[in-house]
N, C-alpha and C positions, 0 to 999 in steps of 0.2 A: 110224515112220506112211510110208507110201505114198504119191508125192506123183505129180501126174498128168505132170509134165515134170521134166527133166533140168535141173540148174543147173550143171554144170561149164562151165568156161570156150569148152569146144571146143560144147557143145551150145547156150548161149546165143549164141554168135556166127553158126551156123547157122541157130537159130531167127527172129532178128534179121534175117538177110539174106535170108529167104523173101518173095516180094511176099504181102500180106494181099489176098486176092482177096474181092470182094464175096458176101454171103451170100443166097442165095434162099430159106433154109429158111421163111421166115414166109410168102412166097408159095405155097409147096407145101403149108403148113399150113392158110394161109387157104381156099385153093383145095379142098383137100381137104374138110376140113369142111362147108364150104359148098356143097360138091358131093353130097356123102352127106345132109346135113340136107332142101335143098331137093327132092332126089330121094323121099327117104324121106318129107318130109314130102306129097308130091304123091299116093304110093303111098297112104298112111294116109288122106289124106283121100277118096280115090277109093273105097277101103274103106271107108270110116266111111259114106259115101254110099251105098255099098251099090251101084258102076257096074260095068260091065262090065272083064275084064281090056283090053281093044279099047282103054279108054278110059285107063286105067294107062299103056301100053306108048305110045301117041302123044304124051300129057299128057309122058311121062317123056323120053321121045327129043327132044320140043320143048324141053324144060327145060334138057338137057343142051347144045345146040347153042346155044340161044339164050340162055340164062342164062352159061352158059360164055364163049361170047364179051363177053356183056357185062361181066363182071368182068376178063376179058384187059383189054380197051379202056380201064375205067377204071383198072387197076393201070397199064396204062402210059400215063395220061395224069397219072395221080400221081406216077409215076417219071420221069415226062420232066420233071414241073413241079420235082421235087428236083433233076435233073442242070442244068434251066436256072438255077435259084436260086445254082447251086453256080458255074455259069459267069460269071453277073450279079457276083456277089462277088469272083471270082478277077480278072477286068477290073477292078474299082473297084479292089482292091489294086495291081496291076500299075500303073494309071493314079496312083495315089498315090503309088508310091514311087516312079515317075520324076518326078514334080513337087514332092512336098513328102519329099523322103526322110527329112530331120532329124525331119519329125513323125511319121513313121511307125517311125525308129529310136527314137524317146520312147514311143513305145506299146510296142516292144518290150522297152524298158528297164523301163517301169513292171509290166508283164505278169510280167518273172522277176520284180522287186522282191518284186511280190505272193505270189511260191514262196517266198522268204526268201533271195534272193541280195542282196548288197550288196557296195559297193567295187570294190575291182579285179577280184574275181570275176565282180560284175556287168557290167562295163565289156566285161572279155574274151567273155561269154556272148554280149553282144550285138553286138560284133562279127562270132563267128565264126559267129550266125544271121542278121546282112543283108550279110557280104559273095559269098554266091550267093543271087541272086533266088528260085530254085526252095523254095529253103529257107526263105527270108522268108515268102514269098506264102502256101506250104502253114501255116506257124508261123501268120500272122496268121487264116488262114481256121479252122484248129482253135480257137486261144487267144480269138480276136475274135470269132467267130459261130457256131463251135460246130460246124462241119460238116467231116468227114473226105474227107482228097483220093481215095480210091479208091470214086467213084461207082456206082451199079448200072445195070445196061443196063434199060433201059424194055423192051428186046424178050426181054432173057429173063426178065424180071419178069413181061411176059404170057404168056408159054409157059407158064411153072414154073406159074402158075396156072389156066390153062385146062386142061393135061397133068392135073394133081390133081384136077380138078372134075370132066373126063369118067373118068378111071379110076375113083375113089370115087364116083362118083354112078351110074355106072354098077352098081353093085352091089346096090342095091335091086334095081331091075328082072331079073334074071339069073334067081330063081326065078320069074318070069312068063314070061320070055322060053323058058324052057327047059318050062315047063307042067309044072312036078311040083306033086305033093299038097300040100295045107297053103304054096300058095308066101308067105304074108304072115306068117305065122310065122318060115318061114326068110328072108325077106325080113328080119324083126326079128333075128334070131342073125345075120347075115352083115353090115348095118349096123352092130348093137354093136361086132363085133368090128374093124369099119375104125375105128369111132369109138375103140375100146381101144386097136388100134396107134398111131393117128396121136397120140393123147395120152403113150404109151407113148415113142414112138420123138422128140417133140420134147423129152421131159425131158432126154435127153444134153444139151441144151445149156441146162439151167436146174437150182438146186438142189433139185426137187421130185424125188422117188422114182418110178421108172417106175411103180409099180402106182398111185400116188395121184394121178399126172398124167392115166392111162388111165382110171381111174374116174369125173374130171372132166369129161373129154371126154367121156365115155361119157353122164354123166347131165344134159351141155347139150344133148347133140345126141339123145337120147331124151326129154328132157325138150321142145325144139321139137316132135318129131315127133308126143308124144302130145297137143299143143295141136291140131296139125293134123288128128289121127283124131277128136279129141273136135268140134271145128268142123264137119269133114264129119257125122260121126253126127248131131250137132244138124240142121243143114242139111236133112238126108234126112228127117228127122223132121218137121219144118218144113211142108216143100215138098210 
């Protein structure tokens, strides 16, 4: 059986020595899927309502900028809240260590005891953790609060969402910008490819096969677009 990682002593040491960098994959996936869905939903709704290509381009461009910036701002605020919460908890732990060190040592002791350590080994582990304040604080943040020390950048999270939104969201508009024949059919095809590609790419970080993940994302995206088209068609008949 082929394993993804080498487990020799040298390979393990090298892998553990690397800095663990924050992952912005979810921001790209979130922005890409939402950009493609919302823009195509506008295209589908306008086509369903039998409106002009000019309306498609105006509403589509407005969606790319307005919704893209809105999503980026929302993601920035949400990620910054996570960072602020981390800093608040870190400050609390440092204050507790400074004022009630024995109480904090007891917390470490009980955490390690719950993991199966006992006797001299337990006390040695407590001493090893609490002899360095940074190690002590990071241990408490992970074990007591469940937060990781490598916080994500709000700016990078926001930019990732906005960039993915604009790039993927522009795809349904391309056939109408170029002015090709059967533009709506081509927009469906291109948007479907984007949905499938996003789903296939994110499978690299999951246990789901690439084709299953791609089909799942494709079904979600086209389902949302189909609803938009049906609403536009219904309103066109009613008004």
